[in-house]
N, C-alpha and C positions, 0 to 999 in steps of 0.2 A: 343199493347194490348187495349181489349176493356176498356172504360172509367170506367165501374163498376168493372173491375177485375174480373167479376164472369162467363161472356159468354163462354169463353175458358175453363174454369173449368169445367162446367156444361156438355158441350159436350163431352170431355173426360171422365166424369163419366159414361155417358149413355152408352158407349162402342157401338157405331153405328155400323152398318154392313160394312160401309165404312172403319172405323177406323181397324176392324178386318181384313179386306181385304189388307191394306195398310202395316199389319205386314208380309205379303209374300214378301215384296220389299227387295232388296240387295243392300246395297252401299258399294263402295270401299272407304277406308280412312286410311293413314298410320298414324301411332302413331305421335302425336306432337313431335317435337324435343326439346329435354332439353336445358336449358340454359347453354351457354358457355361463359367462361371467355375469352375476346379478347386477352388479353395478354398472355393468354397459348394457344390459338387456334385462331390465327388472320384470317386463310384462310378459306373461305367456299366456295365450288364448287356445283353448282346445274343447273339444267334443266331448262328453262323457260317453263312456262305453260301459254297458252292461252285460256284454257276451261273457260266456263262460267255456265255449267251445274247446279251447285250448288245453284248459287242465285236463278235461277227461281224454282228450286225443293223447296228450301225454301219458296219462294215466295208465290207458289201454295199452300204449306200446311197452311201455316197462313191465306191466305184468304178463305180457306176450314174451317177454326177455328179448326185446330188441330196444335199441336207442331210437327216440324220435328223431323225425326229421327236423332239422335245427329252425327251418322256417314256421313249423307247428308251434314252436315256443314263443307265445305272446304274453310277456309279462303281465300287462294289464287284465288279461282273461282269468290268469292264475290267481292275481289277487282278488278278482271279482267273484271268485268261485265260493268263497266262504263268508259267512256271516260274521258279523262284529259286534252286535249287541249294542249298536250306538243309541242313544238316548233319542227319544221321538221327538218331533218339533212341537213347539208350545205357542200360545198366543196367534193360532192361526198361520202360522208361517207355512210356507210350501216344503222347506226343508231344515236340516239343522246342520250346520257344519261342525266337523270335530277335527281338531288339529292338533299334533303331538310332535315334539321334536326330542331326537334321541340320538346318542352316539352311534355311528355306524359299526356294526359289530367287525367288518372286515377292514376299516380303514380309521385308525384313530386320529386322521387330521381332519375328518369330516363329520357331518351329522346328517341324519337322515328326517325329513319332513314328511309326515303321514297326513293326508289331508282325506278325511271321511266324509261323505253326504248321505244322510238319512234322510229319506223323503217321507210325507205324510203317509201313513198306513190307511189304505181305503176302507170304507165301512163297508163289508160285505153285504150286510144286510139291508144296506140301501142301495147296491149297486145296480145300475142298470141291466135289461135284459142283454144277454150274449149270443151273438150270431156266430157260431164258428163253422167254417168250410174246412175240412180234411182234405188235402191235395195229395194223393199218396201215390208215389212211384211204384208201379207194379211192372217194371221190365225185368227182362230176365236176370240182370245182375243182382235183384232184390232176392233171388231164390236161394237164401242162405239163413241158418238158425239166427244168425245175429242181425238180420235185417227184417224182412217182411213179418216172420213170426214175432220177432221181439217189439215190432212197431205195433202190432194188435195188441198184444199185452200191454203195453206203454198207454195205448188210446183208452184201453178197459179202465185201467186206473183213473185217468183223466174224467172220463164220463162220470164216475162217483163223485166228481166235484161240481157238477153242471146241476142248475136247478129247473124245475118242469117248466118254467118260463123260457128258458134258453132252448136255442134251436141249433142242430147239427145237420149238415149235409156233407155228402163224400162224393169226391171227383177224383178219377183216377187218369194216370196217361201212361200209355206203352204202345207206340205206334200211332195211336190216336186217342185222344182224349174221351171221356166219357163219364156222365153222372150215375153213379150207382146208387146214392142214397139222394133223394128229393129232400128238399129242407124238412126236418123232423122235430118236433118238440122232444126236449133232451128228456122227459118224462117217459117216453115209449123206448125204454131201454131194449127191450128183447128186439123190436124194428132195427134199431143201430147196429147192436151186435150181431144180429144175423148178416147184416150187409158187409159188416168188417170180417166176420169170420169166412164169409164166401170169395173174399179177396183172393187171387192167385197172382204168381209172378211169371212173366214171359214176355217175348217180343222186345223191340228197340224202344229207346226212349224219345218223347217229342216232349221236352218240359215246356217249351212255349205255349204250344196248343192247350196243355194242362193248366197254364195260369191263366190263359184268357178265359177258360170256361169257369175257373174256380172264381174270378172277379166278377164275371157276368153272374155266377149264382149267388155270391154276396151281395150284390147290388139289388137283386130281386129279393133278397130277405131282409134288407136294410129298412128300418122304420125310424122316425126321429126319436132320437135320444138313446137309441140302441148301440151296443158297442159290435162293431163287425171286424173280424179277423179271419185270414187265411192261414192256415199251418201247413207247411210244405214239409213233407216226411220223404227223404231220399238219401240214396248213397252218393248223392251229387253226379252220377254219372248221365249230364245232360250231352247226349251224342247225336241227335237229330235234331233238326229245326233251328231256332236261335239260341245257339249255346255260346255266343260271344259274350263274355262279362260285361263288357261296355254297353252292347245292345241290349242287354237284360237289366242294366241298372236304368237306362233311360225309360225301358217299359214299366218297369216298378215304380218309379220315381213320380210317373205320371201317373198312375193308377192310386198311389197313395193319397193325393188331393182329394179323392173322394172320401177320406176318412176310412177306408178298409185298410188295415196294415198287414204286412207278411212276416211272418216268423219262420224259422228254417230250422229242422231237427234232421241231423244227419246220424244215419246208421251204417255199422258194419267198416271194414277196412278193405282194401284192395285198390278201389279206385275212386276214393274220396275226393271230390272236387272240392275243396275247402274254400278255393278263392271265387267259385260262381257262389256258394252258400253264402259268404261274407257279403259279397256284393249285394245279393237279393236282400239278406235280412237288413244290411246298413240302410239300404236305398228304400226299403219298405217299412222303414220306422218301427222295426221288429226287432226279435233277437235271434241270434244263433247258438244253438245248444248242440252237443254231441251226446248221444245215448249209447252206451255199450251194455248197460245191464240194467235190471228191472229196478235196482234202487237208485240208478241215477233218474230214469223215468220218474219215480216216486218224487225225487228232488225237484226236477224240472217242471213237471205237468201236475204235481199236487202240492207238494209245500211252497213253491215260488209261483203258483199259478197265477194269484190275484195280481203280483207285482208285474207279471210279464205281459198281461193282458189287459188290465186297466190303469193306464199310464197317468202321472198327474202332471206332466209337462212335456212338451215336443220340442225337438232341436235345441235341446239344452247344451250351452257352451259355458264354461267356466273360464275366468280370468283371473 
């Protein structure tokens, strides 16, 4: 918070145009779990979550001088955002649990239990070929510096991490879907970068048509042993076509059975449809991230690339 305690309040009071625009955003957040007495209900079962979007959305709001939408605050994603240097698994185990119990800083009558899970780190030298389909939103709402231009810069960083035997394709959607780059070996960087640089924003959004073509492209690229991924980059503005989160969940959940997973990258503010992005990523066996700076792109698409694209287990539940 500002030292004088006034700057943030002053901005809110002025009701700037940006703040009015931010009110169109939609966030997905479940109601908090109630307190349970462990002697009565000692067992809890839940799916693990590796998304981090909430933290970067909150940070973006605060650095812009505004308080975040309360629904944007998802504690598990704030915890997930950081690395903890847990010891790696040994003896061939898939993961290593790390449990600690400490006094609760804000309540002397309770204790905090922290449970961390460190999965096996993939051997990048032996990883299988990677087929990536970039599904890029080029609708008119993406025509802002922190959207399509930042997206292009972010994907340039990612390309440097790919190996020559990997493949990249680009599908765009804006009114109608189209393939702007056929499957291309990652070693042909100039060809890929030229297609990326030529992208422009305009027209309305038809997200479902883009998803259909992206999955069809991924299916054509797939070979036995390859890892196939669709990466959707958007500001979340699914305003034409199949835009109901439940319908999209059904579509994506059916497609993941083919082994092609979907991850979602959010860009920009103003019409960020976090609810749809979460539905897509969770049902596509992928991750949801929000990129507001080039350093965040470095974290998501470079530093954490292998963990995001090469999972060691699917549909993990903890009890």
